[in-house]
C-alpha positions, 0 to 999 in steps of 0.5 A: 044906695049909701049916701057917698053913691047918690048923683048931683040931683040926690045929694040936692036933694038930700042938703035941701031936706035937711037943711029945712030940718036945721032951719025949723028946729033952729026957730022952734026950739033954738029962738032963730029968726027965720032970717037967721035960721034959714043962715044957720041951714046954711052954714051948717050945710053946705054945699060941697062940690061932687069931688070932695072926699066927704062930701054928705057926711054930715047925714050920717045923723040928720039935721034935729042931731045937729041943732039939738047939739046946737042949741043945747050942747053935746049931752043934750040927750042925758040932760033932755032926754026929751029931746031924744028923739024929734017930734012929728011937726020935724019928720013933716018938715025936714021929709016935705 
């Protein structure tokens, strides 16, 4: 099912997963404290009401990508090709 057709439980599960992944990347690669990383995740992934016109659009890329953009900028995949794909630890955290 497409992300824009999710029910509330599916949306919340994805939101939590992406927040976990984003916070993990911000701690591991962005040198943020756990509190700072959680705040950054909440800021990047705010709750959107079910009637928001583009609810969940941020989910079109994984939190890995959004965090890398924040840490390394728009061309991180060219300048840091080793960061194109997330490590297994990221998937373990974000899929938990």
